[in-house]
N, C-alpha and C positions, 0 to 999 in steps of 0.2 A: 520388591526389587525396583530400582530406579536406574535409568541410563541417562548419562549426561554427555553432550558433545560440547567442548569448549570452543571459543571463538578461533582457536588455532586449529580446529578440526580434530582434536584428540578425543577419543572415546573413553569414558569411565563407566563402570557399573558398580552399584552398591546394593547391599541388602540391609534391612533394618530389623534387628532382632531384639525382641523384648527380653529384658533381664529379670532376674528374680525380684528385684526391688521395684519393678514397674517401669524403669527407665528403658530407653532405646539405645542400642549401640549401633553405630554406623560401620558396617563391614565393607571392605573394598573387595569386590568379587572379580573385577578386571580393571586394568589401567595400562597406560603406555609404559614402555620400558624407559628407564632413566637415562639411557644412552651413555654418555661419558661421565655423567654425574654419579656420585655415590648413591647406592641404594640402601645404605645403612639406616636403621630405624630412627636414630637420633637426627640425622640430616633430613630425612624425608617426613618426619613428624607422623610416624605410624607406630603402632604397637601390635604385638601378636598375643593372642589368647593362648590358653593351655593346649588347644588343638592345633595351633600353628596358623590360625586364620588372622589375616591382617585387618586392623580396624583403625578408625580415626579417633584418637584420644581427645576427649573434650572435657574441660574443667567443670562445667555446669551439667547436671543431669538433663537429658532430653526426654520429654514425655509425649511429644506428638510427632507424627510422621512429617508434618510441615517443618518442624524444627530440625529433624534429622536430614531432610532434603536440603535445607539451607546450609547445614554443616557440611554435607557432602559436596555441595556446589563450591563452598569456600575452600575446601581441601583441593578440589580439582583445579580451581583457578590458581591457587598458590603452587600446586605441583607443576602446572604448565610453566609458570615463571621459573621455578627451580630447574626444570628440564632445560629451558632455554638459556638461563643465565648462571645457574649454580647458586643463586641467592634465594633464601626463603623469606617471603614477606610475612611478618608476624601477624597473627590474628588480632583483631580488636578484642575487647573484653568478652562480650557475647553478642550474637546477632540481634538479640532483643534490645540491647542497650544502645547500640550505635549502628548506623547504616554501614553497608559494605564499603571497604576502602576504595577510593577512586584510583584509577590507573591500573586496575586489574580488570581485564575484559570479562564480560559476562559470557555465558554459554547458554545452551538450551537443555532443559531437564525434560525427560520423557517419562 
């Protein structure tokens, strides 16, 4: 489990569950309310598994906890922007290929 507080003071919690293929899925265990913004999966860039648990969909498989934490942090930063503005900042290709986008404030991962 990992807890992250963004620079806006919002708290997020994630769990990292190993899948049958060996990859790690980033589950959202708690996050702030979307306020006046839509909470629909498409707008918030989340998906639900067969048990109804929300997770962060990621194009590339994640195999280390460090990669999973980076994805969780990117999701939290973008969700903060979405809550404040209603706009979703697109992800870069993968965290390994390019540095995080400028203009999105960092937070602290615990």
